[in-house]
ZAFI-19170 format. One record per residue (C-alpha): residue number from 1; chain; x, y, z. Coordinates in steps of 0.1 Angstrom, whole numbers, always signed. Each point is the difference from the previous one (the first is absolute). Example, Ala and Ser with C-alpha at 12.3 -4.5 7.8 and 13.67 -1.06 7.14 Angstrom:
2
 num cadena     X     Y     Z
   1      A  +123   -45   +78
   2      A   +14   +34    -7
***
This chain:
313
 num cadena     X     Y     Z
   1      A   -58  -191  -134
   2      A   +29    -7   -20
   3      A   +14   +30   -14
   4      A   +20    +3   -30
   5      A   +14   +36    +1
   6      A    +4   +26   +29
   7      A   -17   +36   -21
   8      A   -32   +12   +14
   9      A    +2   -15   +37
  10      A    +4    +8   +36
  11      A   +31   -22    +9
  12      A   +16    -2   +31
  13      A   +29    +2    +8
  14      A   +26    -4   +32
  15      A   +23   +27    +3
  16      A   +32    -6   +13
  17      A   +21   +20   +26
  18      A   +25   +20   -13
  19      A   -14    +9   -28
  20      A   -20   +29   -11
  21      A   -35    -7   -10
  22      A   +10   +16   -38
  23      A   +27   -23    +0
  24      A   -24   -25    +4
  25      A   -27    +5   -18
  26      A   +19    +6   -32
  27      A   +21   -33    +5
  28      A   -31   -12    -6
  29      A   -16   +20   -30
  30      A   +34   -11   -13
  31      A    -5   -41    +8
  32      A   -31    +0   -10
  33      A    -2   +21   -31
  34      A   -25   +26    +9
  35      A    -6   +26   -19
  36      A   -17   +24   +28
  37      A    -3    -8   +36
  38      A    -5   +24   +33
  39      A    -6    -3   +40
  40      A   -26    -3   +24
  41      A   +24   +19   +30
  42      A   +39    -6    +2
  43      A   +15   -15   +32
  44      A   +42   +16   +15
  45      A   +31   -12   -10
  46      A    +8   -15   +27
  47      A   -41   -17    +4
  48      A    -9   -34   -18
  49      A   -36   -19   -10
  50      A   -30    +8   -22
  51      A    +1   +23   -27
  52      A   -31    +1   -17
  53      A    +9   +10   -39
  54      A   -24    +2   -32
  55      A    +5    -2   -34
  56      A   -10   +14   -37
  57      A   -35   +12    +4
  58      A    -3   -16   +33
  59      A   +21   +23   +20
  60      A   -33   +29    -5
  61      A    -6   -20   +29
  62      A   +28    +8   +21
  63      A   -19   +28   +21
  64      A   -21   -24   +15
  65      A   +26   -21    +7
  66      A   +20   +31   +18
  67      A   -31    +7   +21
  68      A    +2   -35   +17
  69      A    +4   -10   +38
  70      A   +36   -20    +5
  71      A   +16   -23   +25
  72      A   +36    +0    +7
  73      A   +22   -15   +26
  74      A   +35    +9   +10
  75      A   +19    +9   +33
  76      A    +7   +34   +20
  77      A   +34    +4   +16
  78      A    -3   +18   +27
  79      A   +22   +25   +23
  80      A   +16   +16   -40
  81      A   -20   +29   -19
  82      A   +11   +10   -39
  83      A    -5   +29   -19
  84      A   -22   -25   -21
  85      A   -13   -23   +23
  86      A   +14   -26    -8
  87      A   +27   -23    +0
  88      A   +20   +22   -27
  89      A    +0   +33   +11
  90      A   +20   +17   +15
  91      A    -1    -6   +41
  92      A    -8   +31   +20
  93      A    -3   -16   +33
  94      A    +5   -33   +19
  95      A   -22    -4   +31
  96      A    +5   -30   +31
  97      A   -28   -20    +8
  98      A    +1    -2   +34
  99      A   -39    -3   +16
 100      A   -14   -14   -31
 101      A   -14   -31    -2
 102      A   -22   -23   -20
 103      A   -32   +14   +18
 104      A    +8   +32   -11
 105      A    +9    -4   -33
 106      A   -33   -15    -5
 107      A   -19   +24   +15
 108      A   +16   +26   -26
 109      A    -7   -21   -28
 110      A   -40    -2    +9
 111      A    +1   +39    -2
 112      A    +5    +0   -37
 113      A   -30   -25    -8
 114      A   -32   +21   -18
 115      A    -6   +36   -14
 116      A   +34   +25    +9
 117      A   +18   +29   -15
 118      A   +32    -7   -15
 119      A   +33   +20    -4
 120      A   +16   -16   -37
 121      A   +37    -1    +7
 122      A   +22   +30   -14
 123      A   +11   -25   -23
 124      A   -23    -5   -20
 125      A   -16    +4   -36
 126      A   -24   +15    +8
 127      A    -4   +40   -24
 128      A    +9   +30   +23
 129      A    -7   +27   -30
 130      A    +5   -23   -26
 131      A   +32   -16   +13
 132      A    +5   -27   +19
 133      A    +8    -1   +38
 134      A   +29   -16    +4
 135      A   +17   +18   -30
 136      A    -7   +28   +22
 137      A   +12   -18   +32
 138      A   +30   -12   -14
 139      A   +12   +41    -3
 140      A    -7    +5   +30
 141      A   -31   +20    -5
 142      A   -28    -1   +28
 143      A   -24   -23    -9
 144      A   -40    +4   +17
 145      A   -22   -27   -14
 146      A   -37    -1    +9
 147      A   -17   -25   +22
 148      A   -17   -25   -23
 149      A   -28   -21    +9
 150      A   +12   -36    +8
 151      A   -25   -33   +10
 152      A   +19   -28   +19
 153      A   -19   -32    -1
 154      A   +23   -25   +21
 155      A   +32    +7   +14
 156      A   +15   -32   +14
 157      A   +34    -6   +17
 158      A   +12   -35    -8
 159      A   +34    +2   +15
 160      A   +19   +17   +21
 161      A   +35    +2    +9
 162      A   +14   +33   +21
 163      A   +32   -12    +9
 164      A    +5    +0   -36
 165      A   -28   +33    -2
 166      A   -17   -18   -25
 167      A   -40    -2    -7
 168      A   -16   -17   -25
 169      A   -29    +8   -11
 170      A   -33    -8   -24
 171      A   -22   +32   -11
 172      A   -33    +2   -19
 173      A    +1   +37   -15
 174      A   -18   +23   -22
 175      A   +14   +16   -24
 176      A   +24   +26    -4
 177      A   +15   -15   +38
 178      A   +32    +5    +8
 179      A   +17   -31   +14
 180      A   +30   +24    +6
 181      A   -25   +24   +23
 182      A   -12   -26   +18
 183      A   +34   -17   +11
 184      A   +11   +46   +11
 185      A   -33    +5   +13
 186      A    +5   -40   +28
 187      A   +38   +14    +9
 188      A   -11   +38    +7
 189      A   -26   -21   +19
 190      A   +20   -20   +20
 191      A   +22   +29    +2
 192      A   +29   -23   -19
 193      A    +3   +12   -32
 194      A    -4   -32   -26
 195      A    +2    +0   -42
 196      A   -17   -27   -20
 197      A   +25   -32    -5
 198      A   -16   -18   -23
 199      A   -31    -1   -26
 200      A   -20   -21   -22
 201      A   -34    +6   -14
 202      A   -23   -34    +0
 203      A   -27   +16    -6
 204      A   -20   +27   -26
 205      A   -38    +1    -1
 206      A    -7   -39    -7
 207      A   +32    -7   -15
 208      A   +25   -25   +26
 209      A   +33    +4    -7
 210      A    -1   -47    -1
 211      A   -10   +11   -34
 212      A   +28   +23   -12
 213      A   +29    -4   -25
 214      A   +37    +5    +4
 215      A   +23   +18   -28
 216      A   +10   -35    -5
 217      A   -31   -16    -8
 218      A    -9   +24   -23
 219      A   +27    -7   -20
 220      A    -5   -35    +5
 221      A   -36    +5   -16
 222      A   +13   +18   -30
 223      A   +21   -30    -2
 224      A   -26   -25    -3
 225      A   +14   -12   +32
 226      A   -30    +6   +22
 227      A   -39   +14    -2
 228      A   -13   +31    +7
 229      A   -11    -7   +31
 230      A    +2   +34   +16
 231      A   -19   +16   -29
 232      A   -35   +10    +4
 233      A   -26   +10   -28
 234      A   -16   +32    +8
 235      A   -33   -15    +5
 236      A   +13   -24   +25
 237      A   +18   +34   +18
 238      A   -34   +21    +3
 239      A   -21   -31   +14
 240      A   -10   +26   +30
 241      A   -13   +22   -29
 242      A   -35    +2   -10
 243      A   -12   -25   -24
 244      A   -14   +18   -32
 245      A   -13   -22   -32
 246      A   -17   +20   -32
 247      A   -14   -11   -34
 248      A   +15    +2   -30
 249      A   -19   +36    -4
 250      A   +11   +14   +38
 251      A   +39   -14    -8
 252      A    +2   +24   -34
 253      A   -12   +23   +16
 254      A   +27    -1   +33
 255      A   +28    -9   -21
 256      A    -5   +35    -9
 257      A    -5   +14   +35
 258      A   -40   +11   -12
 259      A   -27    -4   +27
 260      A   -16   -36    -4
 261      A   -32    -7   +13
 262      A   -10   -18   +28
 263      A   -18   -23   -24
 264      A   +26   -10   -18
 265      A   +18   -17   +31
 266      A    -4   -39    +3
 267      A   +13    -6   +36
 268      A    +8   +22   +26
 269      A   +20    -4   +30
 270      A   +12   +27   +28
 271      A   +27    -2   +26
 272      A    -6   +30   +17
 273      A   +31   +19    +5
 274      A   +15    -8   -34
 275      A   -14   +17   -39
 276      A    -8   -28   -25
 277      A   +23   -13   -23
 278      A   -22    -4   -36
 279      A    +4   -29   -14
 280      A   -16   -11   -34
 281      A   -24   -35    -5
 282      A   +36   -19   -10
 283      A   +14   +18   +32
 284      A   +22   +23   -13
 285      A   +10   +28   +23
 286      A   -19   +32   -16
 287      A    +9   +26   +21
 288      A    +2   +15   +40
 289      A   -29   +20   +12
 290      A   -24    +9   +28
 291      A   -36    -3    -4
 292      A   -26   +15   +24
 293      A   -26   -27    -2
 294      A   -23   +20   +13
 295      A    -5   +32   -26
 296      A   +25   -21   -27
 297      A   +32   +27    -2
 298      A   +32   -16   -16
 299      A   +33   +14    +5
 300      A   +27   -20   -22
 301      A   +34    -3   +20
 302      A   +17   -18   -29
 303      A    -9   -13   -37
 304      A   +11   -28   -22
 305      A    -8    +8   -29
 306      A    +9   -25   -21
 307      A   -15   -40    +2
 308      A   +29   -23   +20
 309      A   +18   +33   +14
 310      A    +5   -23   +29
 311      A    +4   -37    -8
 312      A   +31   -11   +12
 313      A   +21    +0   -25
***
């Protein structure tokens, strides 16, 4: 679909390496003349790749995209460990790669497959007593982070140069997985130390980097030189969710966050895993809610109580 503006949309952005996620989003906000913007998960400064960003009323949807699985490509440097677990940190150890061969590296990487408890890097944005762990670590404080339940669906090695200590990977994982920790732990398994040397997020949930825009593309769109190929209307972005369409009386109730009756439902399409997106008969989003179909209990997550709030402007 052609889009004439970027308000009330889900935007797919390709963050360049070397700038922060905040700076990327700020640049896009200015270039696209966007009034309100929010992100669904940031990337480290040295990393590049997919940022899922919501604007206007669609910022209420960020919680759903934060929960998504992710896919990353990148490289790990064997034989060098850093305090941040990536190439930007201070080197804390060097080690040779004697006795390390491709078979051993592949076997060690395969051990990450499945469910596990992962210890996040000390230099992370996780909070300890209301303060970022990274801020405490920079002051020289001892940082102890609890393990987090994660799942790795794929941990493929796509290339290897042991002469340079370089291991290229393609990893698909659950939300909250730190690829820096995987690099650190791979080095520990091999006894060589290791750190993350490059990282690119290529998928987030159902969204792909193939449809993302660089900040310069947004500027080109604002100048009228490019279509907004990177903007998705909220209904399409939530296509994996259940769908409920209400008649006029049911829509009136839902617009006010009130209980609506089963008899006011025109159509209902369940997706099991996700809550329902509730539409009026004109295909406009009214609300997002959990609906217990057997007892007909309705628990609203968000209500958009103005008609056309979610139409792209």
